[in-house]
Each structure stands twice: as structure tokens, then as C-alpha cells.
N, C-alpha and C positions, 0 to 999 in steps of 0.2 A: 532274068536279071534277078541277082540276090541283092537286097538295100537292108543294110541294118544301120540302126541310129542308136550309138550308146552316147547318153547324156543324163542328168540329173537335175530335178525340176527345179531349183533355187538358183541355176547357172543362168544368168542373162541371155549368152549366147545361144544357150541350146532352146531357150524361150523363142531367141528370133529365129532360130531352123523351124522348130516345131510350128511357129504362125505362117511360114511358107507352107509348109507340108500341108497345115489345114485348110490355107487359101486356095494351094492348088486342089487340094481334094484327094488328095494321093492315099493309095490303100496299099501300095506296096514296099513301103517303109516299114519294117519290123522294128520296136522299140525295145531299147535295154536301159536300166536305169542303174547307176553302177553307186547307186547308193540304196538300193532296196534289194540288190543280187550281185552276191559276192563271186559268183561264178562268171558272171558278166564284166567284174572289173576284173579278175584274172585274167578274161581274156581277151579283154582291152590293152592290158598293160604286155601281157605274152606276144599278140599277135600284130599290134600295133606298135609295140615298143613302149610306151608312156601312156600315164594317168591323165592325158588330155581329152575334154570333151567340149564342144562335141566333135563325136570322128564319125562319119559314114563309113563303114566300110561297102565297098563296089565289088561284087563278086571278091570278097576277103581281100580286097585292096585297101588299107585305110586313109581315108581322107581328111583332112583337119581345116578349121576356122570356119566360122560359121559363113564367112560371105563366099567363101571358095564351095563350100556344100551348098547355099542357095543359089549361085552360078550353076553347078553341075543340074543340081535339080530343075533349073529352070530351060537349061540345054537338053534335057533326058525327060522330056513329059513323059 
């Protein structure tokens, strides 16, 4: 399963998701900071339809909202 999290560091909702990823010790989530890489921001908009973070792409399907992302991560260890 391919997991990619689009985020930026100052976003409190992104930080909430990052804390969960760290607490679970997950190493399977590739991180993309949309404020540090323009190509990542463009991909988020192109493939996700909007510039909203956090966004977890699960096999190239976007999932938004930090609590929904956390619920998904907990359900799929």
C-alpha cells in the first residue's frame, strides 16, 4: 500500500497527524511538505483537487481531515 502525507510544518492539523504517525512508529508514510516543494503542492492540487492539508494519499486516493486520517491510520496498522 502506498501512503503519502501532504502537509506543512506550521499546520496544527498536520502536527496532530504527525504525532499519531510518530506514536505508532510508522515508517510506511512518505512525507511531502507543500511549502518546501512546489512540485508537491502542484501534485496535491492536481490529484487531490484542492490545496488542503493534511491530505493522506492512499494508493493515490486522497483522504482529508486530520481526524479521518488518524482513524484510518489506526484501523490500518
